[in-house]
C-alpha positions as CSV (number, residue, x, y, z in Angstrom):
1,M,-4.0,32.7,10.9
2,S,-2.0,32.3,7.8
3,I,1.5,31.7,6.5
4,E,3.2,33.0,3.4
5,F,4.8,30.4,1.2
6,N,6.2,30.9,-2.3
7,G,4.4,34.2,-2.6
8,K,1.0,32.8,-1.7
9,V,-0.9,33.4,1.5
10,I,-2.1,30.0,3.0
11,E,-4.8,30.0,5.6
12,T,-4.2,27.9,8.7
13,S,-6.1,27.2,11.9
14,P,-4.8,28.7,15.2
15,M,-3.1,25.3,15.7
16,G,-1.3,25.5,12.4
17,Y,-3.4,23.1,10.4
18,L,-4.2,24.0,6.8
19,E,-7.7,25.3,6.2
20,N,-7.7,24.1,2.6
21,A,-6.1,20.6,2.0
22,E,-5.6,21.6,-1.7
23,D,-2.9,24.1,-0.6
24,W,-0.7,21.2,0.4
25,N,2.2,20.0,-1.8
26,E,5.6,18.4,-1.0
27,D,7.4,21.7,-1.0
28,L,5.0,23.1,1.5
29,C,5.3,19.9,3.5
30,K,9.1,20.4,3.7
31,Y,8.6,24.0,4.8
32,L,6.1,23.0,7.5
33,A,8.5,20.3,8.8
34,E,11.4,22.8,8.8
35,Q,9.3,25.2,10.8
36,E,8.9,22.4,13.4
37,K,12.6,21.6,13.3
38,I,12.1,18.3,11.6
39,E,14.4,17.1,8.8
40,L,12.3,14.7,6.7
41,T,13.7,11.3,6.0
42,E,12.3,8.3,4.1
43,R,10.5,7.1,7.2
44,H,8.9,10.6,7.7
45,W,7.6,10.4,4.1
46,D,6.3,6.9,4.8
47,V,4.2,8.3,7.7
48,I,3.1,11.4,5.8
49,N,2.1,9.4,2.8
50,H,0.2,6.8,4.9
51,L,-1.6,9.5,6.9
52,R,-2.7,11.2,3.6
53,D,-3.7,8.0,2.0
54,E,-5.8,7.0,5.1
55,F,-7.5,10.4,5.2
56,F,-8.2,10.9,1.5
57,N,-8.9,7.2,0.5
58,N,-10.5,5.9,3.7
59,A,-13.3,8.2,4.6
60,G,-11.3,10.8,6.5
61,N,-9.6,8.2,8.8
62,Q,-6.9,9.6,11.0
63,P,-5.2,6.7,12.7
64,N,-3.9,7.1,16.2
65,T,-0.3,6.3,17.2
66,R,-1.2,2.7,18.3
67,K,-2.6,1.9,14.8
68,L,0.4,3.6,13.2
69,V,2.8,1.4,15.2
70,K,1.0,-1.7,14.0
71,F,0.9,-0.6,10.4
72,F,4.6,0.4,10.3
73,E,5.8,-2.8,12.0
74,K,4.4,-4.6,9.0
75,K,5.6,-2.1,6.4
76,W,9.1,-1.8,7.8
77,G,9.3,-5.5,8.7
78,E,10.6,-4.9,12.3
79,K,9.3,-4.6,15.8
80,I,8.8,-1.0,16.7
81,D,7.1,0.9,19.5
82,A,5.6,4.3,19.8
83,K,9.0,5.8,20.6
84,V,10.2,5.1,17.1
85,L,7.3,7.2,15.7
86,Y,7.7,9.9,18.4
87,D,11.4,10.2,17.4
88,L,10.1,11.1,13.9
89,F,7.3,13.4,15.1
90,P,8.0,14.5,18.7
91,G,4.8,16.5,18.9
92,D,2.7,13.3,18.4
93,P,3.0,11.2,15.3
94,S,-0.7,11.4,14.4
95,K,-1.2,15.1,15.3
96,Q,2.1,16.7,14.3
97,G,2.4,14.3,11.4
98,G,-1.1,15.1,10.3
99,R,-0.4,18.8,10.5
100,I,2.7,18.5,8.3
101,S,0.8,16.2,6.0
102,G,-1.7,18.9,5.3
103,L,-4.6,17.2,7.1
104,P,-7.3,18.9,9.2
105,E,-6.9,18.8,13.0
106,S,-8.1,15.4,14.3
107,R,-11.2,15.6,16.4
108,R,-10.5,12.2,17.9
109,K,-10.4,11.9,21.6
110,G,-7.2,10.7,23.3
111,G,-6.4,7.1,24.2
112,Y,-6.8,4.0,22.0
């Protein structure tokens, strides 16, 4: 599959994940979020940047929602639960968030 963005054809998997992570940029991120009916806020960007940092600077790590909750409780300085992250990314914070972040599809099994 592919999408056309800014006059360029960008290859994606059947599930909408970028085939080439180097195609990703913030403008494309905004476009991908818009296609999924998500208006990006500062908290969305926090999650996106964290997911990208974990993947590119931590040996391809793709944290699950439970680990994201623990991380963002500390970062945001408040008690949160998974619902807070699902409100940001209703299609699953780690999966939908990862797709919008330009990461490959997670091969992680479900659960914790």
